[in-house]
N, C-alpha and C positions, 0 to 999 in steps of 0.2 A: 716387474714391469714387462709388458710385451715388447719384443724386439721390433724395431722398424728399420726399413731401408729408406734412405733419403736420396732423391734425385733433384737436380736443379737444371732448369732449362732457361734459355734466354731467347726472347722473341726477336724476330727480324722484321724488316719492312714487308716481307711476304706474308707475315702472320697478322697484319693489322686488320681489325674488324672481325676476326674469328671469335666464336664463342669459346670460352675457356674449356668447358667440358668436352666438346667434340674435338678440339685441338689436342687435348691431352690424351684422348683415346688413340689418336694417331701417333703421338710421341712416346707414350708410355709402353705400348706394345702388350699384347696378350691380356688386355683387360677390357671389360665391358663399360659402356657409358654409364650404366646404373652403378657400377662399382666406383667409377670416378666421381659421380654425383654424390655417392655416399661419403667418400673421402672429403669432398668439398663441404658437404653439410656438417661433417664432424669437425671442421676446422683444421684438417690435416693437409690442406692445400693453401698456400699463401701466394699472393702476388705483391712483390716488393715489400714483403713482411706483413701484409694485411690480409685478413680473411675476407673473401668475396663470395658472390653467388655463382652458380653454375653458368648463368647466361652472361657473365661479365665479358665485355668486349676488349680484346687485346690491342696493345699498341707496341710499336717497336721498342726494343731495349728493356723490356720488363723481365724481371727475375722471378720465375715460377718455381716454387719449392714444393715438392710432393713427398710426404711422409707415408710410406706404405707399410702397414703392419705385416709382419711375416705370418704366413698361414700357420694355424695351429693344427698339429697332427690330429686327425679326427677318426675316432672309432666309437660310434654310439652303441651303447650296450642296451639291449632289451632288458627291462627290469619288471619283475613281477610285483607291480604296485597296484593295489586295488583301485578299480575305477567305478564310479557311480554312473552306469550307462543308462541313459534315458531312452534311447532308441538306437537300433543297429540293424542294417541289412547289408547286402553285398556292395552297396554304393556309398553309404554315409554312416557315420557314427556320431551320436550326440551325447556329450558328456556334461555332467554337473560337476564342475571343477571345485575342489575344496580350496581353502585358504592355504597360503604358504607353498603353493605349487606353481613353478614357472612353466609356461606353456612349451617353450622349446629351448634347447641348450644354447648357452652363450658363455662368454668369459665369466668364470666364477660359478657357473651352474651347468656342469656337464652331465650331472646325474640327478635322478629324482624328479625329472621333468615329465610333463604330460606326454611328450614325444617318446621318452624312454618307456613309459607305460603302454603307449599305443603300439610301439614296436613289438612288445611282448604279446599283447593281446591280439593284434591283427596280423602278426607275422609279416608276410610279404605283401599284404593287401593294403597298401597305402600309396597315395599318389606321390610322384617324385618331382612334380613341377617346381616346388620350392627348394629343391636340392636336398643334400644329405642331412642338413641340420633341421629342416622343417618338413619332414615327410607328412603329407596329409593336412598340414595346417593351412587353413583358408583365412582365418582371422584370429585375433588374440584377445585375451583379457589379462589384466595385470596380475602379478603374483598374489597379491592379497585381496583381489576381487574374486568373489565366488560366483558360481552360476554357469549358465549354459554356453556351450561352444560346440560348433559342428566341425568335424574333420572329414576329409574326402578319402575314400578308399580306392578311387580310380582317377586317372587323369581327366577322363570325360566329366566325371562329377565335379572335380576341382575347377575346371574351366567354367562350367555352368554356374557353380556357386559364386565364383569370382565375378562373373558378369552380373549376376543378381545383386551382389553387394555394390558393384560399381554403379548399377542402375537404380540403387536405393529400393530394391524389391525385397530385401531381407530386412525384417523389422527386429530390432534389438531393444527390448524394454527392460529397464533396470529399476530397482528400488534402492533408495539411499536414505540415511539419516544425516542431516547436515547441521552444523552449528548455527544457532540463531533462529529467530522466528521470521519466516517469509510471509509478508502480508498479502501479496497477490495470490489468488487461488491457482493461477497457472501463468506460464510465461514462455517466451522463446528467447534463447540466447544465441545471437549470431555474431560471433567474434572470431577472427582468424587465429589459428594456433600454429606456433612455430617453436623452434629451439630457443630456450632462454638465452638472452644475450650474454650473460656472464657465467651461468652454471650450465654446462653442456649436458648434465644428467637430468635436467628439468625441462619441461615445456612451459610456455607462457602465452598469454594473449599477445600476439605480435602483429601489429597492423602494417608493418613495413615488409616483413619477410614471411609471414604466416600463410597457411593455406586455409581456405574457407572452412568454417566449422559451425554446425547448427545443432543445438540441443533444445528439446522441448521438455518442460517440467510441469507437473500437476501436484498440488499439495494433497496428501492423503490424510495427514493428521498433524496438529500443532501441539507442542508441549512447552513447558517452561524452559526456554533457552535452546530448543531444538525443533526441527521440522522433519517429518517423514514424507519423502517424495517418491513419485513415480517419474521416471525420465525416459525419453526415447531419443534415439540418435538419427539424424539425417545423414551425418557424415561419421567417419570412424577414425578420427585423429588420435594419436598417442595421448593417453591420459585425458581425453576430451572432457568427460564429466567432471573430473577432479579439477582441471584447470578452469573450466567455465564456472563451476560453483564457487571456487576460491575468488574468481574475478568479481563475483557479486558480493563478496564479503561473507559468504556462507560456505566455507570449505566443508568437504565431507568429514563427518565426525571420525576421529582416529587417524586421519591422514597426516602423518608427521612430515611429509614432503611439502605439501601445499597448505597445511594448517597446523594442528597440534594434536597431541595424544588425547584420547578420551579420559576425562577425570572420573567417570562413573565406573568404568571397568576396563579391562584389557581387551580391546577389540582386535588385537593383532593386525593393526593396519586399518585402512579405510572401511567404513560401514557401507559397502557397496556390493550389490548382488544383481547378477544378470538373470532376471526372473523369467522372462518370456523370450522365445525365439520363434519367429514366423518366417517360413521360407517355402519355396516350391521345390518339391523333390526333383533333383537334377535329371533323373531318368524317366520316372513315371509321370511327372507333371502334376502330381497331387500337391495341393496346398496343405502344409503341415504346420501345426502350432504345438510348441513344446513349453512346458512349465517346470520350473525347479522351485520347490517350496523354500521359504526363507530359512536360512541355516540357524542352528541353535543359538549362536552368539548374537545374531541379529534379533531374534525373539527375546533373548534375555535383556538386551538393551532396551527394547520396547517396553518390557515389563517394568524395568527400573524407571523409565520415563513416565509411565502411566500413573 
C-alpha cells in the first residue's frame, strides 16, 4: 500500500466563506491547486469526516483532514517496444495503439507503456508540458481500447493540440460492438460523467457532481443480441463511451468493468476501437485525417456475429 502523510487543520472565524481548494493551497504549502483538487476528487480530503467538493465553503471550527500520498521515486526507462506509427514528423506522432498497453505510467504500470515506447523512439523529442510521467501525451485512450492517439514532440505542438481538443476541433471517431440490439439508427447521449459514488475506480453518470459529456452514435449493423456502432465524442471524459453505453443498457461487449465478458470469444476487454482522428496540424495548419483499420480481434468477433 502506498504511504501517505496526514495533516489536520482546524478553521477559524477568519476562514469562513473560503473555498476549500484555494484555502488548502495556502495551508498545505508547496502544492498546486490542481494537486489539491486531485486529492479532493479522489476522496483524500475530508471535512469533519465527510468527502466534499473543491468549491465547498468553509465555516469556523471545521476539521480538515488531508491525506497526501508520498511521491514515488521516478525514473522512466525508454523501452524498445514496437510501435504502429501511422504518421510522424518533427512536431507530432500518431500511433495506432494495441490492446493491453497503458498510455502513461502510473501505480502498477511503470513499464511497458506507450510513454516508455515513445521515450525510446523519439529520444528527447517529446513535449514536457505534462511533466515527467506523461511526456508528449495530449489525450489518452484506455488500456484495452485500441486505435489512434496523437502525441506532441514539442511544447508548441502540445499547446496547440490541447487548445484544439478544448475547442472541440479534434474529431475522435470510434467503432464499438455493444451488447443488445439498438433500435434507433442514431442517437445522442448527453449525460454528465463523474466519479462513481461508491467505487472510486469507476466512473458513472453523475447528475450531481459530473461534468458535461456528449456522445453521438450511429448504427452500422445489427446482429442477434449485438450492435455494431460508430461513435463520436464532443467531450473527452474518462471512460466516456463505456459509461454512456452502459447507461443505455448496452454496455460495450467484453467490458467487464461496466458490463460483462463476451461469451463468444476472448476480446481481452472492451470491443472499442479509435478508428478515425481528425485534427489540424499544430504547425503547418493542414487539416489531417488518420484512419486505423479494425484490429484482428474486432474482425473475428464481427465474423462470429455474421
